[in-house]
Phi, psi and omega in degrees: 000336180224147177263336182215166168262162181297328186278349186262352181278147179208190183300334180291348181262006181303137180077003176273145173271125184225163173236136181231153172230143179178184181264137177287123181265314174203157182232132177237114177268107184274331179198183179291344184241003186217128180226133173256136177230133173265116182254136182230141169228193185290351188245352180160197180224157181218137175274129178256141178240112180255114181247145181299326185291343186250345187245118175299145180055046185301322184297321177292319179295319179297316179297321179296316179296319182296332182273349182291138176266169179304136178069021165292152187253129180227161173240135181226154174226147180173194183249138176282127180230162177282144174285153169302147186306324183287348181253004180291135177248100180295141177094340179271144182302317181254023185289345181258355187229167171210168182253120176276108193280136173255330187214138179231134175226129178276121180268328180200115179276109185289137171289163179306130184279146176294337173197158179265112184290352185258001179249097185302319186291344183245015180293137179282183179295165186298322181299319178295319180292323178291328179291339176234054189302325180299328175285316181300324181290350175283346179298137181304324181297315181286325174302315179298314183298314182293325178289324175295322177299315178299317180295321178295315180298319179294323178296320178297311182298318180297315181296313183296319178295318180295337182254021170080016179274148179254126179277112183234126177277139177246160187299146173271334177266104186247202175234158181290132178227157184268018192278345186207227185282178178294143186253162169270126179263144180238103180298149178224154180273000183303310176223143180302127178083358182273148182219145162277170169229140175286139188289134171288332174193164177276027190310303184290324180296319182288332174291325176295326178294327176293319177296332181279349177103004174275093192279355175220098182247146167210164180198139167275095196260137172272133183229159188220134175217127180268077184227171180299141186260153174220182179299333183254022179222147173222151179294332172237133185215171185237136177227151173274104189260129187223142174214143182221147177255159176058050183226161166254172182305316184295330182299312182285329176296320178299317180297316181294323178297317179293325176297312179300317178301318180294318180296312182296323179290318182290316188272319186244358183055041178242133178272123178260128181283133174237157001283161178279150176297156176246146177215138179285155176302320181297315179294320181297315183283330180280324182271327186239352179068024183203148175271006172223067188287146171269110185262014177284348179220164184278251183052051181281147179273143181246131175282137182234084183303328183297337183272353183292145173287316181201187182287353182270358182235161175237123177253137184211160183221143174244121180258124176253105182304128179060016183299324181293337179268336183278321188252141173277169178301320180296321182290343178272356182304316180300327180288320178297318179298319180299318180291321178296319178297322178295320179292319181293333177272008183057027180277322182201169168245112187228155180199171178270199192300332174275061194282136175296328179296318178294316180299317180297318181295316182290331183268357181298142182304328182280354182259216185294145182256351178217175186297318181298317180293323177296317180298320180294316180295321177295320179297317178297320180296312180298324177294323182293334179255012177059033178277140181235169179302133180093350178285156178250131183246135170243125183242136183221150176230128182223166181289143177277350185268331180282134178277106188270113174281336182205105186274171178302310180292334176295318178289324176296320179300315181295314179294320180298319180299319179297316182290320178296321179294318180295334179268359178081016181259001180211132179254116177242095185296127181286340182264016177255127185246098180265085176285148187203134172266128172259127186229182174057043173291151169295137181292327180233152181234150174283136180275342180224167179282073187201131180298335181255013181296156181297143179269142173229160179292127180299321178243282171215163189286001182262359181287134181281144175289153174300139185302320182292338183261003185304319178299327181292341180302328184261351183241319182211072187299337180295340182264002183280134173265149180258158176272056179255153180211133176248140174260121186241143176223115174051044177085007180240132177278113179282330181174178180205160179197187181196162164282136187264159170290126177242001176264119183298328180291319177296317181297318179294322180296319179297315179301311192274310191268331184260306179280342178052049178289141176300152182307322182296319179289320176303319182294337179290348177253011183302321181299323180291312181298320178298316180296322178299327182278358180253043175083037178281128182285162170302137185205165178198167183202189181198158173226126176255134179286112182293319180300313181293321179300314180292324178299322178290316181297328182259000181056043179269137183285341184223146176297334180295341179278352182238010178242131185300312182230079183278167171273158179286181183295340177254019172082018182253147171267103187284343178276313181271355180058053176232153001289156179237160181289135175287148178284162179298327178295317179296316179299318180296321181298326180264005179069036183244157170216150182280130180264136179292165179300325178295319179295320180295319180295321180294325181292332180272000000 
C-alpha cells in the first residue's frame, strides 16, 4: 500500500512518484481548487498538496477531505516536489518538500476522538489516557520511548549472545515462596485449593541452571509482585536477568559494566567510562544517607560521635552552605515535616540548627559548666563541621542497630538538592551519568530497634557471606557482610545481585539457625538445597530493571511512559478493565468462594 514512510522522504526524492499511508493531522482548504493536508505516520509527517488540475473528480475528493476528522486514515499517491522558498521549514526532515497528490483513498474514517493525542496542552488526566491507551501511544513521546525500549532490548540480546550467554526461558507458573514480596496466586483445578504463584524473579530457576551446567544464562524476564504501587513500580515488570558460574564478584561486575557501556553507545551514542567506582554500604549511608546515592552533587552528611548518647546511636549533621540565607521559614516547612514524620515513626530524633541534640550535649554535666564554656564548645563544634555564618544545619540521631537504606538526613539531602536546584543555587547536570557499585552490605538486618532483635536477610536468603566473615556466621552473624552488589545511577538503583551460597550445609544453617525459618518454610526450599549438594558450582548473578533503564534513557518521569500497556497507579488495566470479578461458575470450578471483608479481618 505504500512505497515510503512519511519520515524517510527528503529533497533527494524530488520528482519521484510515491505512495504514502497515514493519519490526517489537519486539513486546510485554501480555495475551491486547492487543499493542504498534514499527513502523519509513526516515522514523521508530510505536507500533501491536492490540486483540482491533478485529481479526477476533485470536488468529490475535496468534500471527502473536508469531512475527515482528526486521525482518519488515508492512502495517497503522487509526486514529490519542492516547496516554494517561503514555505520551507528548516530543520524538519520533510521541510523542503511536499507531495503533489494524484490519488486519495480513505482507509478508515475516524469517529470523534475522546482526546487529541497531538495537542499537549489539552491532554486529559492519566486515567483517561490509559483507558484509551492505543490513542495515547500515538503521541510522538511514547512512540519514541517504546522504540528506544525495543532498541535497548536488541542491544542487550546482541551483547549477551556475543559474550557466550544462553537465553533460557523459565516457567511463569511457579510456587509460592516466602522469600520476598506478596505474590500473585493462580488457582488450578489439579488439586482442590492448590495454586501456582507468578514468579517475583527467576531466582531459584537460574540457580538450578547453574547446577545443570549452563554457566552463562540470561533472560529478558517477566516478573510479578502484588505490592503497593508508585511511579517507579508496576505489578508486572521486566528485568535483564543474568547468572554466571565459576566467578568472583568482580567478574560479573565487569560484564555488566561492558553491557551498560554497550547500551549507552547503541541507544544514545554516548561513551560511558569503565570501570565504575565502588562504595561500601557503610560509606554510602553515612555520607549520603542512602544506599543509592546521587553523587553528582555534594551536601555530604558528617558523623558527629561527640553528640551520641551512647554506642547504640549514631549522631550526624548535614550542613547546607548559606541555607539560612537562601530559604525562608515557610520554605523550610517541608523539611520540618519530614523530620517530624521521622520522629513519629521512631526512625530518628532530628532537628534544625537550634537542635535539642546540641542543647542536650552542651548542657550535659560532663560538658561545659557555664555560658562562656558552652559558647566555646559550640564554636569548636561548628568549626569541626566547617559550618559558617548563614549556613543551615540539620542534626539527626538514629539507632545504630537498624540497617538504614535511606536515613532522615538522606531524604533531607535529596529534597534540599531539588530545592537548591530550583532556586539556581545548585547545578545537577542531567547529562552526567555517575554509575556506582554499592558493596559490603550487611548480610542480615535487624527487624526492630533492638540489639537483640530478630535477624532477616538484607536482600534474600541465598546471598553468600563475604569469605573473610565466614567464621562470624557461626558466632556473630549480625556482623557478617554479604557478597551483594547494587548498581546505582544518579540516585536510582538500576539493579542488584550477589554471589550465591553454593554449599548446602551453609544454606541450611542460614535457614534454620540464623533466619529461624519454621520447618514448613524450610522444606519449601528442599529442592534448592538438594541441587546445591549435587555438584553445584560457585555462582552469582544480577538483575537490571529494564523498565527503569529505559525510563532513564528516555528521561521519562514514570515507568508507565516506557511500557506499552501499563497498569494504573492502583494496579488496574483501565483499557481491558482488569482485574475483573470471577463468575460464580468459575469460582465453583476452582473450589473457591469470595470472603467478605469481615471474614478477611478475622483471618488476619
